C-alpha positions as CSV (number, residue, x, y, z in Angstrom):
1,X,38.6,138.9,110.4
2,X,39.9,141.8,108.3
3,X,43.3,142.8,109.6
4,X,43.6,146.4,110.9
5,X,46.8,148.4,110.3
6,X,49.4,146.6,112.3
7,X,47.5,143.4,112.6
8,X,44.8,142.0,114.9
9,X,45.9,142.9,118.4
10,X,45.2,142.0,122.0
11,X,46.5,144.1,124.8
12,X,47.2,142.9,128.3
13,X,47.3,145.7,130.8
14,X,48.0,143.5,133.7
15,X,51.3,144.8,135.1
16,X,54.0,142.4,136.1
17,X,57.4,143.0,137.7
18,X,58.8,143.6,134.2
19,X,56.0,145.1,132.2
20,X,53.3,147.8,132.5
21,X,51.6,146.2,129.6
22,X,52.1,144.2,126.4
23,X,50.3,143.8,123.1
24,X,50.2,140.8,120.8
25,X,49.5,141.5,117.2
26,X,48.8,138.8,114.6
27,X,49.1,139.4,110.9
28,X,46.0,137.3,110.4
29,X,43.5,135.2,112.4
30,X,41.4,132.2,111.5
31,X,37.7,133.1,111.8
32,X,35.8,131.5,114.8
33,X,34.6,127.9,114.2
34,X,32.6,125.5,116.3
35,X,32.6,127.9,119.3
36,X,36.4,128.3,119.2
37,X,38.3,131.6,118.6
38,X,41.8,131.8,117.4
39,X,43.0,135.3,118.2
40,X,46.4,136.4,119.6
41,X,44.9,136.6,123.1
42,X,45.1,132.8,123.1
43,X,48.9,132.9,123.0
44,X,49.2,134.2,126.6
45,X,45.8,134.6,128.2
46,X,43.5,132.1,126.5
47,X,41.7,129.2,128.0
48,X,43.4,125.9,128.4
49,X,43.4,124.2,125.0
50,X,43.2,127.5,123.0
51,X,45.5,128.5,120.2
52,X,46.3,131.3,117.8
53,X,45.8,130.1,114.2
54,X,46.7,132.1,111.2
55,X,43.9,132.9,108.7
56,X,45.4,133.2,105.2
57,X,45.2,130.8,102.3
58,X,48.0,128.2,102.3
59,X,50.1,127.0,105.2
60,X,50.8,130.3,106.8
61,X,54.4,130.9,105.7
62,X,55.2,134.6,106.3
63,X,52.6,135.2,108.9
64,X,53.7,137.0,112.0
65,X,53.1,137.6,115.7
66,X,54.5,140.9,117.1
67,X,54.9,141.3,120.8
68,X,55.1,144.9,121.9
69,X,56.1,145.8,125.5
70,X,56.0,148.9,127.7
71,X,58.6,149.6,128.8
72,X,61.4,148.0,126.7
73,X,62.6,144.8,128.3
74,X,65.7,142.5,128.2
75,X,64.6,139.2,126.6
76,X,66.8,136.1,126.9
77,X,64.6,133.8,124.8
78,X,61.2,133.3,123.2
79,X,59.1,130.4,124.5
80,X,56.7,128.7,122.1
81,X,54.1,126.0,122.5
82,X,54.0,124.9,118.9
83,X,50.9,123.7,117.2
84,X,47.3,123.4,118.4
85,X,47.9,121.6,121.7
86,X,44.2,121.0,122.7
87,X,44.5,117.3,121.9
88,X,46.7,114.8,120.0
89,X,44.4,115.0,117.0
90,X,44.2,118.8,117.0
91,X,48.0,118.9,117.1
92,X,48.5,116.5,114.1
93,X,45.5,117.8,112.1
94,X,46.7,121.4,112.0
95,X,50.1,122.8,110.8
96,X,52.9,123.6,113.2
97,X,55.8,126.0,112.8
98,X,59.0,124.4,111.6
99,X,61.4,127.3,111.1
100,X,60.7,130.7,112.7
101,X,62.5,134.0,112.2
102,X,62.7,136.2,115.3
103,X,63.5,139.9,114.9
104,X,64.3,142.2,117.8
105,X,66.3,145.4,117.9
106,X,67.4,145.0,114.3
107,X,68.8,141.5,115.0
108,X,67.3,138.5,113.2
109,X,67.8,134.9,114.3
110,X,66.3,131.7,112.9
111,X,65.2,128.7,114.9
112,X,64.1,125.2,113.9
113,X,61.3,123.9,116.2
114,X,60.8,120.3,117.0
115,X,57.5,118.8,115.9
116,X,56.4,118.1,119.5
117,X,53.9,119.5,122.0
118,X,55.0,121.2,125.2
119,X,57.2,124.2,125.5
120,X,60.3,125.0,123.4
121,X,62.7,127.7,124.5
122,X,64.4,129.6,121.7
123,X,67.4,131.3,123.3
124,X,68.9,134.4,121.7
125,X,72.7,134.3,121.1
126,X,72.9,137.4,123.3
127,X,70.1,138.9,125.4
128,X,68.3,141.7,123.6
129,X,66.8,144.9,125.0
130,X,63.8,145.9,123.0
131,X,60.1,146.9,123.0
132,X,59.1,144.9,119.9
133,X,59.8,141.2,119.1
134,X,58.4,139.8,115.8
135,X,58.1,136.1,115.2
136,X,57.6,135.1,111.5
137,X,56.7,131.6,110.3
138,X,59.3,130.7,107.7
139,X,58.2,127.1,107.1
140,X,55.7,124.6,108.6
141,X,55.1,121.0,109.4
142,X,51.8,120.6,107.4
143,X,48.7,119.4,109.2
144,X,47.1,116.1,108.2
145,X,43.6,117.6,107.7
146,X,43.9,121.5,107.7
147,X,46.3,124.0,106.2
148,X,46.0,126.3,109.2
149,X,49.2,126.7,111.3
150,X,48.6,127.3,115.0
151,X,50.6,128.1,118.1
152,X,49.3,127.4,121.6
153,X,51.6,129.8,123.4
154,X,54.2,132.4,122.8
155,X,55.9,134.6,125.4
156,X,59.3,136.3,126.2
157,X,61.7,134.9,128.8
158,X,62.6,138.0,130.7
159,X,64.5,136.1,133.5
160,X,67.0,134.0,131.7
161,X,66.4,130.6,133.3
């Protein structure tokens, strides 16, 4: 997919108690393969076993996911399901994020992820009120077979527990 200005985006207009809508924009997306798609929609609204996978040459260092919310929200943490969690082999065959940089309201924090499936909660030093959170892959755990780095889930913790 050719990135459009601002990335390849998916908008979720399903209102919640916190949000009127949110957009997920990826800096790149792996083209569809074997009936699977890898777009940013998979980070919060994809089928079970789906993932976002970056689509650039190399391991994906520097690739980003931007979460935009309407209205601005107070976020306590970012929750990540690291890697392609469809199966044990999909997890080990594809890259996983090792260090991520999270930018929100002109604040930048770095987090080291464990090389494990399941959810990991990356708590901000102080809650941040913002309408844009950008998660950048700084380094990766390389996949055994593929250079693609994938995430199976990514969302903001707006409740603080």
